[in-house]
C-alpha positions in Angstrom: 0.1 -0.3 -0.3 1.3 3.8 -0.6 2.0 5.9 2.1 1.1 9.1 1.8 2.4 11.5 4.5 -0.2 14.1 4.5 -0.7 17.7 6.8 -4.5 18.7 7.7 -4.8 22.0 6.3 -7.2 23.9 9.2 -9.0 27.1 9.5 -9.6 29.6 12.0 -11.9 27.2 13.4 -10.0 24.3 13.8 -11.9 22.7 10.6 -9.9 21.0 8.1 -9.6 22.4 4.9 -7.1 21.2 2.9 -4.5 18.0 2.6 -0.8 19.1 1.6 1.3 15.7 0.6 4.6 15.3 -0.4 4.7 16.4 -4.8 6.5 13.1 -5.2 3.3 10.7 -3.2 1.0 12.9 -5.2 2.7 12.4 -8.8 2.2 8.5 -7.4 -0.9 9.1 -7.0 -1.8 10.7 -10.2 -0.2 7.4 -12.1 -2.3 5.0 -9.5 -5.3 7.0 -10.5 -4.6 7.2 -14.3 -3.5 3.3 -14.8 -6.8 2.7 -12.8 -8.8 4.7 -15.6 -7.0 2.7 -17.9 -7.4 -0.1 -17.4 -11.1 0.4 -16.6 -11.4 1.9 -20.1 -9.5 -1.0 -21.9 -11.6 -3.2 -19.7 -14.9 -1.6 -20.9 -14.1 -1.8 -24.9 -12.9 -5.8 -25.1 -15.8 -6.5 -26.2 -15.7 -3.7 -29.0 -15.5 -3.8 -32.8 -11.5 -4.0 -33.8 -10.2 -1.8 -36.4 -8.3 -3.2 -39.4 -4.5 -1.6 -39.6 -5.8 0.0 -42.2 -8.5 1.5 -41.4 -7.6 2.4 -37.8 -4.9 4.7 -39.8 -8.0 6.6 -41.8 -9.5 7.1 -38.4 -6.4 8.3 -36.6 -5.8 10.9 -39.8 -9.2 12.2 -40.1 -9.1 13.2 -36.3 -5.8 14.5 -36.7 -8.1 16.8 -39.5 -10.1 17.8 -37.2 -7.3 19.1 -34.5 -5.3 20.8 -37.3 -8.4 22.6 -38.6 
C-alpha cells in the first residue's frame, strides 16, 4: 500500500480545509489513478469491434485533420 505523508490544513475554527502531501507522493497518486482509469477503459472496450490496421490509420488521420482545422 502506498504510504501518504499528509498534513491537514485547518481554518481559524479548527475545521479541516485542505491536505498537503509531498509532490513525489502526489505524482505517484496521479499515476495510480491514471493506470486505474486506463485499465477500466480497456476493460469496457474489450468486446468492441476492432479496426484493421488500414482503417485505424484512416481514422487517426481524420482525427488529426479535425484537430488541425
